[in-house]
MIMAR-932771 format. One record per residue (C-alpha): residue in one letter; residue number from 1; x, y, z. Coordinates in nm, 3 decimals, m for minus. Example, Ala and Ser with C-alpha at 12.3 -4.5 7.8 and 13.67 -1.06 7.14 Angstrom:
// residues 2
[r A, 1, [1.230, m0.450, 0.780]],
[r S, 2, [1.367, m0.106, 0.714]],
END
This chain:
// residues 400
[r M, 1, [0.000, 0.000, 0.000]],
[r I, 2, [0.132, 0.344, m0.094]],
[r Q, 3, [0.139, 0.594, 0.193]],
[r P, 4, [0.018, 0.945, 0.105]],
[r V, 5, [0.299, 1.141, 0.276]],
[r A, 6, [0.629, 1.080, 0.456]],
[r I, 7, [0.804, 1.353, 0.658]],
[r I, 8, [1.174, 1.320, 0.729]],
[r G, 9, [1.267, 1.517, 1.038]],
[r A, 10, [1.103, 1.584, 1.375]],
[r G, 11, [1.222, 1.933, 1.453]],
[r P, 12, [0.996, 2.243, 1.452]],
[r F, 13, [0.928, 2.243, 1.076]],
[r G, 14, [0.869, 1.868, 1.051]],
[r L, 15, [0.636, 1.860, 1.352]],
[r S, 16, [0.443, 2.169, 1.241]],
[r T, 17, [0.394, 2.030, 0.888]],
[r A, 18, [0.280, 1.695, 1.028]],
[r A, 19, [0.028, 1.866, 1.257]],
[r H, 20, [m0.126, 2.050, 0.962]],
[r L, 21, [m0.145, 1.731, 0.753]],
[r R, 22, [m0.315, 1.539, 1.035]],
[r A, 23, [m0.564, 1.823, 1.084]],
[r R, 24, [m0.665, 1.783, 0.718]],
[r G, 25, [m0.710, 1.410, 0.766]],
[r I, 26, [m0.416, 1.324, 0.538]],
[r P, 27, [m0.234, 1.010, 0.659]],
[r V, 28, [0.133, 1.081, 0.723]],
[r R, 29, [0.430, 0.892, 0.860]],
[r V, 30, [0.684, 1.107, 1.041]],
[r F, 31, [1.040, 0.989, 1.106]],
[r G, 32, [1.304, 1.127, 1.336]],
[r D, 33, [1.422, 1.192, 1.689]],
[r P, 34, [1.209, 1.481, 1.823]],
[r M, 35, [1.401, 1.807, 1.868]],
[r V, 36, [1.732, 1.621, 1.836]],
[r S, 37, [1.931, 1.914, 1.693]],
[r W, 38, [1.822, 2.136, 1.979]],
[r R, 39, [1.886, 1.864, 2.237]],
[r D, 40, [2.223, 1.733, 2.121]],
[r H, 41, [2.379, 2.012, 1.913]],
[r M, 42, [2.314, 2.324, 2.117]],
[r P, 43, [2.521, 2.411, 2.426]],
[r E, 44, [2.381, 2.330, 2.766]],
[r G, 45, [2.256, 2.646, 2.934]],
[r M, 46, [2.192, 2.822, 2.603]],
[r L, 47, [1.919, 3.085, 2.586]],
[r L, 48, [1.725, 3.144, 2.267]],
[r K, 49, [1.796, 3.467, 2.084]],
[r S, 50, [1.440, 3.468, 1.951]],
[r T, 51, [1.162, 3.619, 2.161]],
[r P, 52, [0.877, 3.402, 2.294]],
[r A, 53, [0.652, 3.528, 2.012]],
[r A, 54, [0.912, 3.410, 1.759]],
[r S, 55, [0.948, 3.068, 1.925]],
[r N, 56, [0.605, 2.919, 1.855]],
[r L, 57, [0.560, 2.608, 1.640]],
[r D, 58, [0.268, 2.677, 1.410]],
[r A, 59, [m0.036, 2.454, 1.472]],
[r P, 60, [m0.365, 2.429, 1.283]],
[r Q, 61, [m0.564, 2.488, 1.603]],
[r R, 62, [m0.530, 2.706, 1.910]],
[r G, 63, [m0.375, 2.591, 2.233]],
[r H, 64, [m0.031, 2.476, 2.123]],
[r N, 65, [0.203, 2.772, 2.146]],
[r L, 66, [0.482, 2.833, 2.397]],
[r V, 67, [0.255, 3.007, 2.649]],
[r D, 68, [0.014, 2.712, 2.639]],
[r Y, 69, [0.304, 2.479, 2.716]],
[r C, 70, [0.414, 2.697, 3.009]],
[r D, 71, [0.061, 2.679, 3.151]],
[r A, 72, [0.044, 2.302, 3.102]],
[r A, 73, [0.386, 2.252, 3.262]],
[r G, 74, [0.308, 2.483, 3.554]],
[r I, 75, [0.604, 2.714, 3.489]],
[r P, 76, [0.611, 3.096, 3.463]],
[r R, 77, [0.471, 3.224, 3.135]],
[r L, 78, [0.715, 3.346, 2.870]],
[r V, 79, [0.527, 3.625, 2.696]],
[r T, 80, [0.702, 3.959, 2.656]],
[r D, 81, [1.002, 4.049, 2.442]],
[r E, 82, [1.201, 4.082, 2.763]],
[r D, 83, [1.133, 3.720, 2.861]],
[r I, 84, [1.422, 3.492, 2.759]],
[r V, 85, [1.357, 3.132, 2.656]],
[r P, 86, [1.599, 2.867, 2.794]],
[r V, 87, [1.682, 2.601, 2.537]],
[r E, 88, [1.572, 2.330, 2.779]],
[r T, 89, [1.226, 2.489, 2.798]],
[r F, 90, [1.205, 2.511, 2.420]],
[r I, 91, [1.304, 2.145, 2.379]],
[r A, 92, [1.039, 2.041, 2.634]],
[r Y, 93, [0.784, 2.256, 2.449]],
[r G, 94, [0.869, 2.082, 2.120]],
[r R, 95, [0.831, 1.740, 2.281]],
[r W, 96, [0.495, 1.843, 2.432]],
[r F, 97, [0.379, 1.969, 2.090]],
[r Q, 98, [0.482, 1.636, 1.935]],
[r E, 99, [0.309, 1.425, 2.199]],
[r K, 100, [m0.016, 1.617, 2.157]],
[r L, 101, [m0.028, 1.665, 1.779]],
[r V, 102, [0.210, 1.407, 1.625]],
[r P, 103, [0.178, 1.111, 1.864]],
[r E, 104, [0.256, 0.848, 1.598]],
[r L, 105, [0.610, 0.978, 1.542]],
[r E, 106, [0.845, 0.694, 1.447]],
[r Q, 107, [1.191, 0.731, 1.599]],
[r V, 108, [1.375, 0.553, 1.319]],
[r R, 109, [1.609, 0.690, 1.054]],
[r V, 110, [1.532, 0.713, 0.683]],
[r V, 111, [1.828, 0.553, 0.507]],
[r S, 112, [1.733, 0.629, 0.147]],
[r V, 113, [1.470, 0.792, m0.073]],
[r D, 114, [1.445, 0.702, m0.442]],
[r R, 115, [1.197, 0.761, m0.723]],
[r R, 116, [0.959, 0.476, m0.804]],
[r P, 117, [0.914, 0.384, m1.172]],
[r G, 118, [0.536, 0.409, m1.138]],
[r G, 119, [0.542, 0.743, m0.956]],
[r G, 120, [0.601, 0.846, m0.599]],
[r F, 121, [0.897, 0.745, m0.387]],
[r E, 122, [1.047, 0.440, m0.222]],
[r L, 123, [1.185, 0.487, 0.130]],
[r K, 124, [1.409, 0.255, 0.327]],
[r L, 125, [1.436, 0.273, 0.706]],
[r D, 126, [1.719, 0.164, 0.930]],
[r S, 127, [1.471, m0.083, 1.082]],
[r G, 128, [1.486, m0.272, 0.751]],
[r E, 129, [1.138, m0.168, 0.637]],
[r T, 130, [1.081, m0.048, 0.280]],
[r F, 131, [0.763, 0.134, 0.179]],
[r A, 132, [0.625, 0.369, m0.087]],
[r A, 133, [0.490, 0.723, m0.049]],
[r R, 134, [0.325, 0.958, m0.295]],
[r A, 135, [0.499, 1.264, m0.145]],
[r V, 136, [0.803, 1.325, 0.073]],
[r V, 137, [0.871, 1.634, 0.288]],
[r V, 138, [1.236, 1.691, 0.382]],
[r A, 139, [1.249, 1.876, 0.714]],
[r T, 140, [1.590, 1.767, 0.840]],
[r G, 141, [1.687, 2.110, 0.974]],
[r L, 142, [2.057, 2.167, 1.037]],
[r S, 143, [2.151, 1.799, 1.020]],
[r G, 144, [2.467, 1.747, 0.815]],
[r L, 145, [2.490, 2.112, 0.708]],
[r A, 146, [2.749, 2.250, 0.954]],
[r H, 147, [2.994, 2.472, 0.765]],
[r L, 148, [3.366, 2.463, 0.839]],
[r P, 149, [3.578, 2.732, 0.667]],
[r P, 150, [3.804, 2.579, 0.400]],
[r E, 151, [4.118, 2.692, 0.585]],
[r L, 152, [4.017, 2.487, 0.888]],
[r A, 153, [3.882, 2.197, 0.684]],
[r A, 154, [4.220, 2.163, 0.512]],
[r A, 155, [4.402, 2.148, 0.847]],
[r A, 156, [4.155, 1.914, 1.014]],
[r V, 157, [4.289, 1.595, 0.854]],
[r D, 158, [4.055, 1.377, 1.064]],
[r G, 159, [3.765, 1.617, 1.017]],
[r A, 160, [3.609, 1.848, 1.272]],
[r T, 161, [3.579, 1.660, 1.602]],
[r P, 162, [3.507, 1.774, 1.958]],
[r T, 163, [3.830, 1.612, 2.081]],
[r G, 164, [4.052, 1.716, 1.790]],
[r P, 165, [4.216, 2.055, 1.736]],
[r F, 166, [3.923, 2.196, 1.533]],
[r S, 167, [3.549, 2.156, 1.575]],
[r H, 168, [3.218, 2.316, 1.483]],
[r S, 169, [2.997, 2.479, 1.745]],
[r S, 170, [2.722, 2.224, 1.674]],
[r Q, 171, [2.947, 1.949, 1.812]],
[r H, 172, [2.949, 2.085, 2.167]],
[r H, 173, [2.671, 2.032, 2.418]],
[r D, 174, [2.885, 2.044, 2.733]],
[r L, 175, [3.137, 2.331, 2.734]],
[r T, 176, [3.268, 2.256, 3.084]],
[r R, 177, [3.531, 2.030, 2.921]],
[r F, 178, [3.720, 2.349, 2.827]],
[r S, 179, [3.759, 2.462, 3.188]],
[r G, 180, [4.117, 2.584, 3.236]],
[r K, 181, [4.186, 2.567, 2.860]],
[r E, 182, [4.271, 2.830, 2.601]],
[r L, 183, [3.980, 2.839, 2.356]],
[r M, 184, [3.940, 3.028, 2.029]],
[r V, 185, [3.595, 3.079, 1.877]],
[r I, 186, [3.567, 3.196, 1.516]],
[r G, 187, [3.262, 3.404, 1.434]],
[r A, 188, [3.065, 3.711, 1.535]],
[r G, 189, [2.706, 3.586, 1.543]],
[r Q, 190, [2.494, 3.473, 1.836]],
[r S, 191, [2.628, 3.117, 1.818]],
[r A, 192, [2.989, 3.237, 1.847]],
[r L, 193, [2.927, 3.497, 2.116]],
[r E, 194, [2.705, 3.277, 2.334]],
[r T, 195, [2.939, 2.979, 2.299]],
[r A, 196, [3.226, 3.205, 2.408]],
[r A, 197, [3.032, 3.345, 2.704]],
[r L, 198, [2.920, 3.000, 2.822]],
[r A, 199, [3.273, 2.861, 2.789]],
[r A, 200, [3.415, 3.156, 2.984]],
[r E, 201, [3.155, 3.101, 3.256]],
[r A, 202, [3.266, 2.737, 3.264]],
[r G, 203, [3.624, 2.841, 3.338]],
[r A, 204, [3.784, 2.863, 2.992]],
[r R, 205, [4.006, 3.148, 2.874]],
[r V, 206, [3.828, 3.251, 2.556]],
[r R, 207, [3.916, 3.464, 2.257]],
[r V, 208, [3.669, 3.538, 1.979]],
[r V, 209, [3.821, 3.583, 1.635]],
[r S, 210, [3.590, 3.811, 1.439]],
[r R, 211, [3.651, 3.821, 1.066]],
[r G, 212, [3.581, 4.111, 0.830]],
[r H, 213, [3.547, 4.481, 0.902]],
[r G, 214, [3.239, 4.464, 1.126]],
[r R, 215, [3.288, 4.479, 1.501]],
[r V, 216, [3.130, 4.236, 1.743]],
[r A, 217, [2.790, 4.390, 1.810]],
[r F, 218, [2.475, 4.329, 2.011]],
[r G, 219, [2.114, 4.409, 1.931]],
[r A, 220, [1.909, 4.684, 2.092]],
[r P, 221, [1.691, 4.586, 2.389]],
[r P, 222, [1.314, 4.580, 2.334]],
[r W, 223, [1.262, 4.916, 2.502]],
[r N, 224, [1.501, 5.081, 2.253]],
[r Q, 225, [1.329, 4.956, 1.935]],
[r P, 226, [1.208, 5.220, 1.682]],
[r R, 227, [0.846, 5.315, 1.751]],
[r L, 228, [0.723, 5.420, 1.405]],
[r R, 229, [0.798, 5.096, 1.222]],
[r P, 230, [0.592, 4.776, 1.195]],
[r E, 231, [0.650, 4.493, 1.440]],
[r S, 232, [0.796, 4.157, 1.341]],
[r P, 233, [0.923, 3.862, 1.547]],
[r F, 234, [1.276, 3.997, 1.489]],
[r G, 235, [1.226, 4.363, 1.571]],
[r R, 236, [1.070, 4.676, 1.425]],
[r A, 237, [1.167, 4.730, 1.060]],
[r W, 238, [0.983, 4.740, 0.727]],
[r S, 239, [1.223, 4.490, 0.573]],
[r L, 240, [1.185, 4.238, 0.858]],
[r W, 241, [0.805, 4.277, 0.851]],
[r A, 242, [0.792, 4.212, 0.475]],
[r L, 243, [1.030, 3.916, 0.484]],
[r T, 244, [0.837, 3.758, 0.772]],
[r Y, 245, [0.479, 3.798, 0.656]],
[r Y, 246, [0.508, 3.837, 0.279]],
[r P, 247, [0.790, 3.611, 0.152]],
[r H, 248, [0.577, 3.495, m0.146]],
[r P, 249, [0.769, 3.697, m0.411]],
[r Y, 250, [1.113, 3.623, m0.265]],
[r R, 251, [1.176, 3.329, m0.500]],
[r F, 252, [1.137, 3.559, m0.803]],
[r L, 253, [1.431, 3.779, m0.700]],
[r P, 254, [1.765, 3.737, m0.884]],
[r E, 255, [1.967, 3.445, m0.750]],
[r Q, 256, [2.253, 3.663, m0.625]],
[r T, 257, [2.011, 3.889, m0.436]],
[r R, 258, [1.831, 3.597, m0.272]],
[r H, 259, [2.149, 3.438, m0.141]],
[r Y, 260, [2.289, 3.772, m0.027]],
[r L, 261, [1.977, 3.849, 0.175]],
[r V, 262, [1.975, 3.504, 0.338]],
[r R, 263, [2.331, 3.569, 0.457]],
[r R, 264, [2.298, 3.933, 0.558]],
[r V, 265, [1.945, 3.990, 0.689]],
[r L, 266, [1.948, 3.910, 1.060]],
[r G, 267, [2.317, 3.840, 1.017]],
[r P, 268, [2.593, 3.832, 1.282]],
[r L, 269, [2.459, 4.006, 1.591]],
[r G, 270, [2.451, 3.906, 1.955]],
[r A, 271, [2.134, 3.918, 2.163]],
[r W, 272, [2.088, 4.230, 2.374]],
[r W, 273, [2.087, 4.029, 2.697]],
[r L, 274, [2.424, 3.865, 2.618]],
[r K, 275, [2.633, 4.183, 2.619]],
[r D, 276, [2.681, 4.205, 2.996]],
[r R, 277, [2.785, 3.838, 3.012]],
[r F, 278, [3.035, 3.887, 2.727]],
[r D, 279, [3.203, 4.224, 2.780]],
[r G, 280, [3.510, 4.198, 3.000]],
[r K, 281, [3.496, 3.818, 3.014]],
[r V, 282, [3.589, 3.733, 2.656]],
[r E, 283, [3.879, 3.875, 2.455]],
[r V, 284, [3.795, 3.986, 2.100]],
[r C, 285, [4.045, 3.977, 1.814]],
[r E, 286, [3.916, 4.151, 1.501]],
[r V, 287, [4.097, 4.045, 1.186]],
[r A, 288, [4.062, 4.098, 0.813]],
[r G, 289, [4.047, 3.724, 0.755]],
[r V, 290, [4.175, 3.378, 0.839]],
[r V, 291, [4.428, 3.280, 0.575]],
[r G, 292, [4.549, 2.946, 0.707]],
[r A, 293, [4.541, 2.692, 0.987]],
[r S, 294, [4.763, 2.415, 1.116]],
[r A, 295, [4.767, 2.158, 1.393]],
[r S, 296, [5.126, 2.068, 1.478]],
[r D, 297, [5.134, 1.801, 1.752]],
[r G, 298, [4.759, 1.841, 1.790]],
[r S, 299, [4.785, 2.206, 1.890]],
[r P, 300, [4.580, 2.432, 1.659]],
[r A, 301, [4.709, 2.758, 1.519]],
[r L, 302, [4.543, 3.016, 1.295]],
[r T, 303, [4.724, 3.245, 1.055]],
[r V, 304, [4.526, 3.566, 1.028]],
[r R, 305, [4.558, 3.880, 0.821]],
[r T, 306, [4.527, 4.197, 1.025]],
[r H, 307, [4.349, 4.510, 0.911]],
[r A, 308, [4.695, 4.668, 0.875]],
[r G, 309, [4.782, 4.406, 0.609]],
[r S, 310, [5.030, 4.199, 0.810]],
[r T, 311, [4.988, 3.836, 0.917]],
[r E, 312, [4.991, 3.694, 1.268]],
[r E, 313, [4.967, 3.348, 1.422]],
[r L, 314, [4.714, 3.282, 1.697]],
[r T, 315, [4.732, 2.969, 1.910]],
[r A, 316, [4.502, 2.794, 2.158]],
[r D, 317, [4.425, 2.451, 2.298]],
[r H, 318, [4.120, 2.420, 2.075]],
[r V, 319, [3.943, 2.615, 1.799]],
[r I, 320, [3.563, 2.618, 1.759]],
[r A, 321, [3.423, 2.740, 1.429]],
[r A, 322, [3.087, 2.901, 1.502]],
[r T, 323, [3.053, 2.961, 1.130]],
[r G, 324, [2.697, 2.857, 1.067]],
[r Y, 325, [2.544, 2.620, 0.817]],
[r R, 326, [2.541, 2.585, 0.439]],
[r V, 327, [2.262, 2.408, 0.253]],
[r D, 328, [2.400, 2.151, 0.011]],
[r I, 329, [2.189, 1.884, m0.154]],
[r A, 330, [2.504, 1.674, m0.191]],
[r A, 331, [2.520, 1.648, 0.191]],
[r M, 332, [2.171, 1.498, 0.204]],
[r D, 333, [2.299, 1.152, 0.123]],
[r F, 334, [1.971, 0.983, 0.215]],
[r L, 335, [1.837, 1.120, m0.115]],
[r G, 336, [1.927, 0.874, m0.390]],
[r H, 337, [2.187, 0.975, m0.647]],
[r E, 338, [1.938, 0.977, m0.934]],
[r L, 339, [1.698, 1.190, m0.730]],
[r R, 340, [1.968, 1.442, m0.639]],
[r T, 341, [2.080, 1.476, m1.000]],
[r R, 342, [1.722, 1.554, m1.107]],
[r L, 343, [1.679, 1.834, m0.853]],
[r A, 344, [1.717, 2.191, m0.976]],
[r V, 345, [1.947, 2.369, m0.733]],
[r S, 346, [2.066, 2.721, m0.664]],
[r R, 347, [2.418, 2.726, m0.518]],
[r G, 348, [2.359, 2.388, m0.357]],
[r A, 349, [2.011, 2.462, m0.224]],
[r P, 350, [1.695, 2.316, m0.381]],
[r R, 351, [1.511, 2.557, m0.608]],
[r L, 352, [1.151, 2.556, m0.486]],
[r G, 353, [0.827, 2.659, m0.649]],
[r A, 354, [0.488, 2.747, m0.506]],
[r G, 355, [0.403, 2.548, m0.196]],
[r Y, 356, [0.766, 2.453, m0.129]],
[r V, 357, [0.769, 2.184, m0.396]],
[r S, 358, [1.100, 2.107, m0.566]],
[r S, 359, [1.160, 2.045, m0.936]],
[r V, 360, [1.081, 1.678, m0.866]],
[r P, 361, [0.700, 1.658, m0.825]],
[r G, 362, [0.604, 1.530, m0.484]],
[r L, 363, [0.933, 1.618, m0.317]],
[r Y, 364, [0.908, 1.914, m0.077]],
[r F, 365, [1.164, 2.097, 0.137]],
[r T, 366, [1.093, 2.316, 0.440]],
[r G, 367, [1.299, 2.496, 0.702]],
[r L, 368, [1.659, 2.599, 0.633]],
[r P, 369, [1.682, 2.428, 0.289]],
[r A, 370, [1.393, 2.653, 0.178]],
[r A, 371, [1.565, 2.979, 0.274]],
[r A, 372, [1.722, 3.033, m0.070]],
[r S, 373, [1.371, 3.031, m0.219]],
[r Y, 374, [1.158, 3.184, 0.056]],
[r G, 375, [1.396, 3.406, 0.246]],
[r P, 376, [1.574, 3.432, 0.581]],
[r V, 377, [1.256, 3.374, 0.787]],
[r M, 378, [1.299, 3.004, 0.698]],
[r R, 379, [1.605, 2.999, 0.924]],
[r F, 380, [1.387, 3.054, 1.230]],
[r V, 381, [1.114, 2.867, 1.417]],
[r C, 382, [0.858, 3.138, 1.344]],
[r G, 383, [0.895, 3.051, 0.974]],
[r T, 384, [0.664, 2.756, 1.044]],
[r E, 385, [0.372, 3.000, 1.050]],
[r F, 386, [0.417, 3.080, 0.682]],
[r A, 387, [0.562, 2.754, 0.554]],
[r S, 388, [0.353, 2.476, 0.708]],
[r P, 389, [m0.002, 2.571, 0.601]],
[r R, 390, [0.111, 2.666, 0.250]],
[r L, 391, [0.314, 2.351, 0.195]],
[r V, 392, [0.026, 2.134, 0.317]],
[r K, 393, [m0.231, 2.320, 0.106]],
[r H, 394, [m0.019, 2.267, m0.207]],
[r L, 395, [0.051, 1.904, m0.122]],
[r A, 396, [m0.316, 1.831, m0.054]],
[r A, 397, [m0.423, 1.984, m0.387]],
[r A, 398, [m0.148, 1.816, m0.588]],
[r H, 399, [m0.214, 1.472, m0.442]],
[r A, 400, [m0.591, 1.483, m0.396]],
END
């Protein structure tokens, strides 16, 4: 028997999409470990940069947002822009959402997805089961997309590992292991700055290496936001309002513009509440760029170019690259080779049409892989509000 829909991924976008499908009475099988990226690949003690209003998983019915979870769990409500969401609370909220709206979640891994000769897709699970589905939704989030700068990748002969000389920020849940160590963190965004602050609070001596000409900066607190601009989950600005609530025309922009906006809008900036925990506790080294890296005897070193044009060598016990994520279809190795070669891509990301469908009919992408087509809001949990109902509406019509 052919299943109507399979969803790969049980993070915010996968769970939200599944909830909307179930509300329409469309049978769906959902695969994944709920909230695994948030649970295993974010540092312990992390606080979300997004406000409570920007941290809701979209549901087809009332009663399933973050405030509803707080009430159900008997904990203080997180409501205002000044309320800060602990990652542990957000993970528990996601699990609660899944238990209430996607109770049939299957915690198994999809090994492969291939096209079927007669239409639809064939999926293989690590349990050994093989089955067919008319449509597949890829909602795998950040999994497999961690970006390591080429200079570090070339020096990390065994790859980026938590115990090697170089790693990616997504590989660290417990930063107390760096207590008493010299730690370098590359980056200037929230991930870099919060990782540095948490490591310093755990007893590490931390230096942030900020590349480019921009200084390490922090956002304005809620009470200092402009008053005469429209509100969005990310602050008051016309551009943020449009990109959040009206991303429909984004996919018609020139390719270069789309990718530039995904990188730059809501780009490297620390949360307003992090500044006091960072200033005076973490050293900042602003450089023009990282030009090389090495790991002699397991000790990492970075060669950097200063703004004066000279080069310097920086050393530490370990280097963490908090350098974000890059969407690359080639990294999604659960998609069969023939399927990947048929996908239209834009700089590695799937090129999506109306309703988040790819160039292969029946194959949909949501969350971060959709950002190149639908804009930077797809990088954030609040993007589920736009993406999930529209994807499900298109899928339901196409496969009625």
